[in-house]
C-alpha positions as CSV (number, residue, x, y, z in Angstrom):
1,M,-11.1,-3.5,-22.6
2,R,-11.2,-5.3,-25.9
3,G,-12.2,-2.1,-27.6
4,I,-9.2,-0.2,-26.3
5,A,-6.9,-3.0,-27.5
6,I,-8.4,-3.0,-30.9
7,Y,-8.3,0.8,-31.2
8,T,-4.6,1.0,-30.0
9,G,-3.6,-1.8,-32.4
10,L,-5.3,0.0,-35.4
11,R,-3.6,3.3,-34.4
12,L,-0.2,1.6,-34.2
13,A,-0.8,-0.2,-37.6
14,L,-1.8,3.1,-39.2
15,L,1.3,4.9,-37.8
16,A,3.6,2.1,-39.1
17,G,1.9,2.2,-42.5
18,V,2.2,6.0,-42.8
19,W,5.8,5.9,-41.6
20,L,6.7,3.2,-44.1
21,L,5.0,5.2,-46.9
22,I,7.0,8.3,-45.9
23,Q,10.2,6.2,-46.0
24,I,9.5,4.9,-49.4
25,V,8.1,8.0,-51.1
26,T,10.0,10.9,-49.6
27,P,13.7,11.5,-48.7
28,M,12.7,12.2,-45.0
29,R,14.5,10.1,-42.4
30,G,14.8,9.9,-38.6
31,L,12.8,12.0,-36.1
32,L,11.3,14.2,-38.8
33,A,9.8,11.2,-40.6
34,I,8.3,9.9,-37.3
35,A,6.9,13.3,-36.4
36,V,5.3,13.7,-39.9
37,A,3.9,10.1,-39.6
38,L,2.4,10.9,-36.2
39,V,0.6,14.0,-37.5
40,V,-0.6,12.4,-40.7
41,S,-1.8,9.1,-39.0
42,G,-3.5,11.2,-36.3
43,V,-5.6,13.1,-38.9
44,I,-6.4,9.8,-40.8
45,S,-7.3,8.0,-37.6
46,F,-9.6,10.9,-36.6
47,I,-11.6,10.3,-39.8
48,L,-11.3,6.5,-40.3
49,L,-11.2,5.1,-36.8
50,D,-14.3,6.9,-35.5
51,R,-16.3,3.8,-34.6
52,P,-13.4,1.9,-32.9
53,R,-12.6,5.0,-30.9
54,D,-16.2,5.3,-29.7
55,R,-16.3,1.6,-28.7
56,A,-13.0,2.1,-26.8
57,S,-14.3,5.1,-25.0
58,A,-17.5,3.3,-24.0
59,G,-15.5,0.4,-22.6
60,L,-13.2,2.7,-20.7
61,S,-16.1,4.7,-19.3
62,G,-17.7,1.4,-18.1
63,V,-14.5,0.6,-16.3
64,F,-14.5,3.9,-14.5
65,R,-18.2,3.7,-13.7
66,R,-17.7,0.3,-12.0
67,I,-14.8,1.8,-10.0
68,D,-17.0,4.7,-8.9
69,E,-19.8,2.2,-7.9
70,R,-17.4,0.2,-5.8
71,I,-16.2,3.3,-4.1
72,E,-19.8,4.4,-3.3
73,R,-20.6,0.9,-2.0
74,S,-17.6,1.1,0.2
75,K,-18.6,4.5,1.5
76,V,-22.1,3.4,2.3
77,A,-20.8,0.3,4.1
78,E,-18.4,2.4,6.1
79,D,-21.2,4.8,7.0
80,I,-23.4,1.9,8.1
81,D,-20.6,0.6,10.4
82,D,-20.2,4.1,11.9
83,D,-23.9,4.8,12.6
84,P,-24.6,2.7,15.7
85,V,-22.1,4.4,18.0
86,P,-20.2,7.4,16.6
87,A,-16.6,7.1,17.8
88,G,-16.3,10.8,18.8
89,Q,-19.4,10.8,20.9
90,A,-18.8,7.6,22.9
91,S,-15.4,8.7,24.2
92,G,-16.4,12.3,24.7
93,Q,-19.3,11.4,27.0
94,G,-17.2,9.1,29.1
95,E,-14.6,11.8,29.6
96,S,-17.1,14.5,30.6
97,H,-18.8,12.1,33.1
98,S,-15.4,11.2,34.6
99,E,-14.5,14.9,34.8
100,Q,-17.7,15.6,36.7
101,Q,-17.0,12.8,39.1
102,A,-13.5,14.1,39.7
103,V,-14.8,17.6,40.4
104,A,-17.4,16.3,42.8
105,Q,-14.8,14.2,44.7
106,D,-12.4,17.2,44.8
107,E,-15.1,19.4,46.3
108,Q,-16.0,16.7,49.0
109,A,-12.4,15.9,49.8
110,G,-11.2,19.4,50.6
111,G,-11.3,21.4,47.4
112,L,-11.7,24.5,49.5
113,E,-8.1,25.6,48.9
114,H,-7.1,29.0,47.5
115,G,-10.0,30.8,49.1
116,H,-12.8,29.0,47.3
117,E,-15.9,28.5,49.5
118,G,-17.9,25.4,49.4
119,T,-21.2,24.5,50.9
120,S,-19.7,22.4,53.7
121,G,-18.2,24.1,56.8
122,G,-19.1,27.6,55.7
123,A,-19.9,28.9,59.2
124,A,-16.8,27.4,60.8
125,H,-14.7,28.6,58.0
126,D,-16.0,32.2,58.3
127,S,-15.3,32.3,62.1
128,E,-11.7,31.2,61.6
129,H,-10.7,33.6,58.8
130,G,-13.0,36.6,59.3
131,S,-16.2,37.4,57.6
132,E,-14.8,37.3,54.1
133,G,-14.0,33.5,54.3
134,K,-10.6,33.8,52.7
135,A,-7.9,31.2,53.6
136,G,-4.4,32.4,54.3
137,G,-3.1,31.5,50.8
138,D,-1.0,33.4,48.3
139,D,-4.0,34.9,46.6
140,A,-5.7,36.1,49.9
141,E,-5.6,39.7,50.8
142,P,-3.7,40.5,54.0
143,R,-5.6,41.2,57.2
144,E,-5.0,44.2,59.3
145,G,-1.5,44.1,60.9
146,Q,-0.1,41.6,58.4
147,A,2.4,42.4,55.7
148,E,1.5,42.0,52.1
149,P,3.2,38.9,50.5
150,S,5.8,39.6,47.9
151,R,5.1,38.4,44.4
């Protein structure tokens, strides 16, 4: 950071010196004098302030390198925290297991609604509702002698 401060101070001093020289030597005043001073001091600083500019850029690149390293360390630490139990898998497995339990309970507790056959009571079910095993619900086909339900 010290290199940046030195380079900036030298650039400002060079700009002020060139502007002062323009004010003394030429009849230019105002914004035109400042614009000419900026251009002339930029060209001079490109030549004369090469070493301070290199030191400033090295210091600035060091600052950004340290920031990048901190970001990488943070990412690695975050990845290590996530590795033991990934959040998406833990909740997803629990939901699928509870869904399977709910389906099994529904099948045992009378999930034979709407014409779906289960393994329990198949023979009794067939004798009550014909050989097709359909319950008398909305989606069942009408038996002989019955009117078709309106939809």
